[in-house]
Residue, then its C-alpha position, 0 to 999 in steps of 0.5 A: m851219392p848226393d853232395l854234402s851240404q854246402l852250407a856246412s861244408g863252407l863254414k869257417r873253423s875257428g883258428i883256435r881249434v886249429i891250433m888246439d889240434l896241432a898242440m894235441g899231438m905234441t908234448d911239453i906245450v904251454r897252453l895259452e890259447v883256450g878260454e877255460p877257467l883254470f879251476s875245476t867246478p867248485e865241490h859244492i856244485v859237483q856234490a849237488g850234481c852228484t846228489a841229483l843223480q843219486e836221487g834219480f834226476t835222470k829224466y827229461t825236463p821242460n824245453a825252457g828248463i826247470l822252473s826252479l832254476r828260472e826262478v833263481i835266475a829270475r831274481r838274481l838278475n832282478l837283484d843285480y840289474g834292477l829288472n822285473l823278470s819272471a821264469d817265463n823270460i828265461v830259458i836255459t840252454v846248451g851253454g852260452v853258445g845254445a842261447v847265441s844259436s837259438a836267439v839268432r834263429a829265433l830272430t831272423d830268417i834267411g838272408d837278414e843281416v846281423l851285425i857283429s864287431d871286428p874282432c869277435w868271438p868267431n862262433y858268431e860268424m859260424i852261427i849266423a851262417c848256420a841260420g841262413g844269415v848274412p854276417k855284416r861287421y862293424q869297426l872297433d877302433p883301437e883309438q877308441g878303445f875297441l869300444p862300439t861307436l855308433a858312427n861305425i855300425e851306422k855305416v854298414l847298415t842296410p835295409k836287411s839289417k835285423v840283429l846287432i850282437i854285442n859282447t861285454p865283458s868281451n871275447p877277445l879284447g877284455i874291454v867292459y862297456p860303460e853304462k852310457v855306451m850301453r844306453e846309446l847302443v840299445e837306443f840306436a837299435r829302437q832308433h834303427d828297429l833292430f834286435i839286440i843280442s847282448d853276450e854277457v857270459y863274463e859278466k861276473i870276471i870284471f877288473e875295473g869297473q862294473h857290468t851293465s846289462a843291455l837288458s837294463f835299458d830294454r823298453d820294447g822287448r828287443v833284447v836277448g841277454v845271453f849268460s852261461f855258468s861256464k866262465t863264472y862258476a868253472m863249469t864249461g863241461w856241464r854245458v848250461g847257459y841261458a837266454v833272457a828276452a821278452a815272453p814271445v821271443a823266450d817262447l821261440i827259443t823254447k820251441l827251437q830247443e825241442a828241434y835242436v837239444s829237447c832240453t839241457p841235461g837235468v843233472a847240470q841244471k841242478a848243479a847249476e841251481a847250486a851254483l847260484t844259491g850256494s857261496q859266492d866266494c869261489v866266483a870272487m877268488m877265481r876273479d882275483t886269480y885272474k887279476a893276479n895273472r893279468r898284473l904278471a903278464l902286463e909286467i912281462l909284456d913291458r919289459y919287452g915293449i911289447s903293445y897290448l890292450n889292458p883288459q878290464g874284464a873276461f880273462y883274455l889278453w889281446i896283444d899286438v905282435n904287429s904280424p902281417d898273418s897271426t895264423a903263421f905267427a901262432k902256428e910258428l910259435l907252437v911248433k918252433h917255441k912250444v906255445a899255443v896262442a889264439p891267432g888274431d884273425t880267427f877273430g876277424p880281419a882287424g885282428e890280423r896283427y894280434i894274438r889272443v893269451s887266455l889268463a885263465s891259464p897257470q901262472a907258471a905257462i903265463e910267464e913262460g909262454l909270454e917270455r917265449i914270446g917276448r924273446l921271439i919278438r925281439k929276436 
């Protein structure tokens, strides 16, 4: 029998999923590892999906997504960020991960280098490897507030470097790039002839400041923006995201959709359209809840004298547990103390001494989980 794919067999598995799988067979676990909204999808969005089903909206849709949704997205982005987009710049994807995956494939060939931060969302590395690319990590310095610096990115540049991936608000760090940093990154990409994939799926979950999109500074079509309905509208299971790009890049991403998924489910697209056109009160309510959860979490960590990065956005807390092996720490925490967290080293070598805790968890779980973590570290 032929061998299985060496590429697929060699992929690193996300440490988040390792902890999730361990927790599945256990009882009375405090779950703080999953990056998923605390809330169910708002009722008006669910109803729009049900109505679409009842009206027979169960067929294939265009590879790029239904026109009405793409038009609504273009208008929304134009209003929010002062852009001049049309539906031709929007491709509806199967979640934000589908947008990142298709963008990487559209922009790279085998052997091209894709620059990712250390730490960063582990799926980036998997996606790059699946496309035959080479992930190269640039450091994020704690002394610089974990913001990317041009000097650190330049250190890893080679003639094979082709794409720079950035993420704000950040998973796992919760940092929000200031406008100055975003402007400098896009200009840096222009000077070094790089594409940028700007992952902005947490754009509406901001606690301080405001979100600045890389698309605002794109003058020559080298930025691909990645967005999602999953986090903003608690629609993780609906699997709707979108890529925003210059028409030639959007056309190529659309072509790739045919090869891999054909199209995003039509019912989910109609629900997503209702999310954008309906009341946005649910977005503010969820954001305010995560902000209150942050306040509770920081009070507990301060009481135990535990270091952390105060997140400005997203819904994660990056906690310094001073461990030489964060995966071993996370497994011990789960098995002996029944608290599930994401090990920092799954986000990159720089995450070795950290864990990530989700603030999109019930307050009681956050309080009990962090108390147990605090007692373990103090002990």
